C-alpha positions in Angstrom: 5.2 -44.9 -35.8 5.8 -47.0 -32.6 9.6 -47.3 -31.1 10.8 -51.0 -31.7 11.6 -51.9 -28.3 15.1 -52.8 -29.2 15.7 -49.0 -28.9 13.8 -48.6 -25.9 16.1 -49.2 -23.0 13.9 -47.3 -20.3 10.1 -47.3 -19.7 8.0 -45.9 -17.2 4.2 -47.0 -16.1 1.8 -44.6 -14.6 -1.3 -45.9 -12.9 -3.5 -44.8 -10.6 -3.8 -48.3 -8.3 -2.0 -51.3 -7.6 -3.0 -54.2 -10.1 -3.9 -51.4 -12.6 -1.1 -52.1 -15.0 -1.4 -56.5 -14.3 -5.1 -56.4 -15.7 -4.6 -54.4 -18.6 -0.5 -54.0 -19.2 0.7 -56.9 -18.0 1.4 -59.1 -21.0 3.1 -56.3 -22.6 5.2 -55.5 -19.7 6.3 -58.9 -19.5 7.3 -58.7 -23.4 9.2 -55.5 -22.5 11.3 -56.8 -19.8 12.1 -60.0 -21.7 12.9 -57.4 -24.6 15.8 -55.8 -22.0 13.6 -52.8 -21.6 14.2 -51.6 -18.3 10.7 -50.5 -16.6 9.7 -48.3 -13.4 6.3 -48.5 -12.1 4.7 -45.4 -10.1 1.6 -46.2 -8.6 -0.3 -43.1 -7.1 -2.3 -44.6 -4.6 -2.2 -47.6 -2.0 -5.2 -48.7 -3.4 -6.6 -48.2 0.4 -10.5 -48.4 -1.1 -9.9 -51.9 -2.8 -10.4 -55.7 -1.2 -13.1 -57.7 -0.9 -12.7 -59.5 2.9 -14.8 -57.2 5.7 -12.7 -59.5 8.3 -9.3 -57.2 7.1 -9.2 -54.3 8.9 -9.0 -51.3 6.5 -5.5 -49.8 8.3 -4.3 -52.8 6.7 -4.9 -52.7 3.5 -2.2 -50.3 1.9 0.5 -52.5 3.4 -1.1 -55.5 1.8 -1.5 -54.0 -1.6 1.7 -52.1 -2.4 3.5 -56.0 -0.8 1.3 -57.7 -3.6 1.9 -55.1 -6.6 6.0 -55.7 -5.8 5.3 -59.3 -5.7 3.2 -58.9 -9.1 5.7 -57.1 -10.8 8.4 -59.5 -9.7 6.6 -61.9 -12.0 6.7 -59.4 -14.5 10.5 -59.0 -14.6 9.8 -55.3 -13.1 11.9 -54.3 -9.7 11.5 -50.5 -9.6 8.1 -50.0 -8.2 7.4 -46.5 -6.3 3.8 -45.6 -4.3 2.9 -41.9 -4.1 0.9 -42.6 -1.8 -2.2 -40.5 -2.8 -5.4 -41.8 -1.4 -7.3 -43.9 -3.1 -10.7 -42.8 -5.0 -9.6 -39.0 -4.7 -7.1 -38.3 -7.6 -7.0 -35.3 -9.3 -4.7 -33.9 -11.7 -3.4 -30.9 -9.3 -0.4 -29.4 -9.8 1.4 -30.9 -7.0 0.4 -34.3 -8.7 2.1 -33.2 -12.4 5.6 -32.2 -9.9 5.6 -35.7 -8.5 5.2 -37.5 -11.7 7.6 -35.0 -13.6 10.2 -35.8 -10.8 10.0 -39.7 -11.7 9.8 -38.9 -15.3 13.1 -37.3 -14.8 14.6 -39.4 -12.6 14.0 -42.5 -14.7 14.9 -40.6 -18.1 12.4 -43.2 -20.1 11.7 -43.2 -23.8 8.3 -44.8 -23.4 5.3 -43.7 -20.9 2.9 -46.3 -20.3 -0.6 -44.5 -18.9 -4.0 -44.5 -18.3 -6.0 -42.4 -21.6 -7.8 -39.3 -19.9 -10.8 -39.6 -22.2 -13.9 -41.4 -21.8 -14.6 -44.6 -23.1 -18.0 -46.3 -22.9 -17.0 -50.0 -23.7 -16.6 -51.4 -21.2 -17.6 -48.4 -18.5 -15.7 -49.9 -15.9 -12.4 -48.5 -17.2 -13.6 -45.2 -16.5 -12.7 -44.9 -12.7 -12.4 -40.9 -12.1 -8.7 -41.6 -10.3 -7.9 -43.7 -13.7 -8.7 -40.4 -16.1 -6.9 -38.3 -13.5 -3.7 -40.5 -13.4 -3.7 -40.0 -17.4 -4.6 -36.4 -17.3 -1.8 -35.5 -14.3 0.9 -38.0 -16.7 0.1 -36.5 -19.7 0.6 -32.6 -18.5 3.8 -34.0 -16.6 5.3 -35.4 -20.4 4.3 -32.2 -21.9 4.9 -29.2 -21.4 6.4 -30.1 -17.3 9.0 -32.8 -17.7 11.0 -31.3 -20.7 10.4 -27.5 -19.6 13.5 -26.5 -17.4 11.4 -23.7 -16.0 8.3 -25.8 -14.9 8.7 -27.1 -11.4 11.6 -25.3 -11.1 13.0 -26.5 -7.6 13.3 -29.6 -9.1 16.0 -28.8 -11.1 17.9 -26.0 -8.6 17.1 -28.3 -5.3 16.8 -31.5 -6.7 19.5 -31.4 -9.8 17.0 -32.9 -12.0 17.5 -32.0 -15.6 14.5 -31.5 -18.0 13.8 -34.6 -20.1 11.6 -35.4 -23.6 9.6 -38.7 -23.5 9.6 -39.9 -26.9 6.1 -41.8 -26.8 3.3 -42.6 -24.9 1.2 -45.8 -24.5 -2.2 -45.4 -23.0 -4.7 -47.4 -21.7 -8.4 -48.2 -21.3 -9.1 -45.5 -24.1 -11.6 -45.1 -26.8 -9.4 -45.2 -29.7 -6.8 -48.2 -29.4 -4.2 -47.9 -32.3 -1.6 -50.5 -31.6 -2.2 -54.1 -30.2 0.7 -56.7 -28.5 0.4 -60.4 -29.0 0.7 -61.8 -25.5 -0.4 -65.3 -26.2 3.5 -66.6 -25.6 3.7 -64.6 -21.9 -0.3 -64.8 -21.0 0.7 -67.2 -17.5 2.7 -64.4 -16.7 0.1 -61.9 -16.8 -2.2 -64.3 -15.2 0.3 -64.8 -12.5 0.7 -61.3 -11.9 -2.7 -60.7 -11.2 -3.1 -64.0 -9.0 -0.2 -62.1 -7.0 -2.9 -59.6 -5.7 -4.7 -62.0 -3.7 -6.6 -59.1 -1.9 -8.5 -58.3 -5.2 -8.5 -61.7 -7.2 -8.5 -64.7 -4.8 -12.2 -64.9 -4.8 -12.2 -64.9 -8.5 -12.4 -68.6 -9.4 -12.9 -68.1 -13.3 -10.0 -65.3 -13.0 -8.0 -66.9 -16.4 -11.2 -67.1 -18.1 -12.5 -63.4 -17.6 -9.1 -62.1 -18.6 -9.3 -64.2 -21.7 -13.2 -62.9 -22.3 -11.4 -59.3 -21.7 -9.0 -59.7 -24.6 -10.8 -61.9 -27.0 -12.3 -58.4 -29.2 -8.7 -57.5 -29.7 -7.3 -60.2 -31.7 -10.1 -59.3 -34.2 -9.1 -55.4 -34.5 -5.2 -57.0 -34.8 -6.2 -58.9 -37.7 -4.9 -62.2 -35.6 -6.8 -65.4 -35.2 -9.1 -65.5 -32.3 -7.0 -67.8 -30.4 -4.5 -65.0 -29.9 -4.8 -63.4 -26.8 -3.6 -59.3 -27.5 -3.7 -56.3 -25.4 -4.5 -52.8 -27.0 -3.2 -49.1 -26.8 -3.3 -45.9 -28.1 0.3 -45.2 -28.8 1.1 -41.2 -29.6 4.5 -39.8 -30.3 5.4 -36.7 -29.2 6.9 -34.5 -31.3 
């Protein structure tokens, strides 16, 4: 059973790149913050391989994308955005990354974590970016067993005073088996505004609003809602 939003005090979002959460779950985050949930973003990379303008020097991209993500987060009611600085395109579910995510889980102490699914999904294929799947695998390993085990990453407890923490549920984006849907029709404009804040990624997309609507369209039928409703889809897993 999915936790009711009014039973969730804090949520942590773990994604690979700036704009991941806005494309795939921006409306859901807007619903959470409107319900009073304190949401923290953990963005593993600065998106330094992103952007479409060759006139922008590559060295400038990380700062641009961090600023864009912070602006997009503010649109959705999120003020706590943390970047881990891993290289874009090179994320792997290493022990070090698991420790970094475990640290954040113990700092934030969320009831709910939203992250990428580590599973392949063939439709649509582009959700299978290797950074996405690696981020999901590392986050899930940090949730179980690392964050809840006081003897895992002992330096977090012994040197940083971070007590073990158990996450209650995980929401997975982009997986092959969604089982939960969120109607975001009433907050779609906020989702779109957050996406437009990522100017380096979306300014050239004249049909952005229509593209996002088309991406969401199949979810309304799966959710049993009228076709005009706009819906985001997730696989929600309860952690026993």
